[in-house]
N, C-alpha and C positions, 0 to 999 in steps of 0.2 A: 504494500500500500504506500509506503514511503517513496518508492521509486515512481509510482504513478503520480503522486502529488508533486514530486520534483519535476517530472516531465511536464506536467500541467503548468507549473510555475514558469519553467523555461519557455514554453510555448507562449504563455501570456507575455513575458518580458520581450520575447522576439517580436511578437505582434505589436507591442507598444513601440519598440524601436522602429519597426517598419512604418508604422503610422507617423511617427515623428520624422523619419527620413522623408516620407512623402510630403509632409507639411513643409519641411525645410527646402525641398526641391521646388515646391510650388512658390514659396516665398522668394527663393533665388530667381526663378523665372519672372516673377512679378517685379522684383527689383531691377533685373536686367531690362525689362520692357519699360519701366519707369525711366531708366537711364537713357534708353534710346529715344523715348518721347521727349525728355528734357533736351537732349542734343538736337532733335528735330525742331523743337520750339526755339532753341537758340539760333539755329540756322534761319528759321523763318523770321525771327526778329531782326537778324542782320540783313536779310534780304529786304524786309519792309523798310528798314532804315535807309538802305541804299535807294530804294524806289522813291521814298519821300525826298531824299536829297536831290535826286534827278528831277522829280516833279517841281521842287522848289527852284532849281536852276532854270527849268523850262518857263516857269511862271515869271521869274526875274527877266529872262530874255524877252518874253512877250511884253512885259511892262516897259522894258527899255525900248523895244521897237515901237510900242504905242506912243511913248513919250517923244521919241525921235520923229515919228510921223506927225505928231501934233505940232512940233516945232517947225517942221517943214511945211505945214499947212495941209497935210493929208489927214483925213479922218477915217 
């Protein structure tokens, strides 16, 4: 009977370890995905900043051209 109890205890411990390992593997996958998402968000923010800078330059050029045209008498 003691042998059977010991085997049952070991099976239970092994099952607990397997469950814990699954949880850890899932947490690791989640953390890796969160890292990839953060990296993508950073790239997106950098691209957005570049686009905003370009749009600002375009707007400034348009304003300069508009001012120049007004000075020359063009509307």
